[in-house]
C-alpha positions in Angstrom: -28.3 -50.9 23.5 -31.8 -49.8 24.6 -32.4 -53.5 25.8 -29.3 -53.6 28.0 -30.4 -50.2 29.6 -33.7 -51.6 30.4 -32.1 -54.5 32.0 -30.1 -52.4 34.1 -33.0 -50.4 35.3 -35.2 -53.7 36.0 -32.4 -55.3 37.8 -32.2 -52.0 40.0 -35.7 -52.2 40.7 -35.6 -56.0 41.8 -32.8 -55.3 44.1 -34.4 -52.3 45.7 -37.3 -54.1 46.4 -35.3 -56.9 48.2 -33.6 -54.1 50.3 -36.8 -52.4 51.1 -38.2 -55.6 52.4 -35.1 -56.4 54.5 -35.4 -52.9 55.9 -39.0 -53.5 56.7 -40.3 -50.7 54.6 -44.1 -51.4 53.7 -44.3 -52.8 50.3 -46.8 -50.1 49.0 -44.9 -47.3 49.8 -41.6 -48.8 48.8 -43.1 -49.6 45.2 -44.1 -46.1 44.9 -41.0 -44.4 45.5 -38.7 -47.0 44.0 -40.9 -46.5 40.7 -40.8 -42.8 41.0 -36.7 -43.2 41.6 -36.2 -45.5 38.8 -38.2 -43.1 36.3 -36.5 -40.0 37.4 -33.0 -41.8 37.1 -34.0 -43.1 33.5 -34.8 -39.5 32.6 -31.5 -38.1 33.9 -29.6 -40.8 32.1 -31.6 -40.5 28.8 -29.1 -38.5 26.8 -26.1 -40.9 27.5 -25.4 -43.5 24.8 -23.8 -45.8 27.3 -25.0 -46.3 30.7 -23.0 -48.4 33.4 -24.5 -50.2 36.4 -22.6 -47.6 38.4 -24.4 -44.9 36.7 -27.7 -46.4 37.5 -27.0 -47.0 41.1 -25.8 -43.4 41.6 -28.6 -41.9 39.7 -31.1 -44.1 41.4 -29.5 -43.7 45.0 -29.6 -39.7 44.2 -33.5 -39.7 43.5 -34.2 -42.4 46.3 -32.7 -40.3 48.9 -35.5 -37.8 48.6 -38.1 -40.6 49.6 -36.1 -42.8 51.9 -32.3 -42.1 52.8 -32.0 -45.5 54.7 -32.9 -47.4 51.5 -30.7 -45.2 49.2 -27.7 -45.8 51.5 -28.0 -49.6 51.7 -28.7 -49.7 47.8 -25.6 -47.4 47.1 -23.2 -49.0 49.5 -24.5 -52.6 49.6 -21.1 -54.1 48.2 -19.1 -52.0 50.8 -21.6 -53.1 53.7 -21.7 -56.6 53.1 
């Protein structure tokens, strides 16, 4: 189960980097706040036995909103925007 959770967070990180590039956010800053947001989301969801993709999306977007609200919005609502 731990491996599946790791895959969800790695996938989120990859998608966030793509969105950050599309929003023309400098890659250095984007990498920093993406990694901080992923780590905080992992910590907040650590006690759950089962984590879904939606759980990861909500938790990461909530943390990411502190650093870059535009990227958080695009990440959380990408399926509704496109």
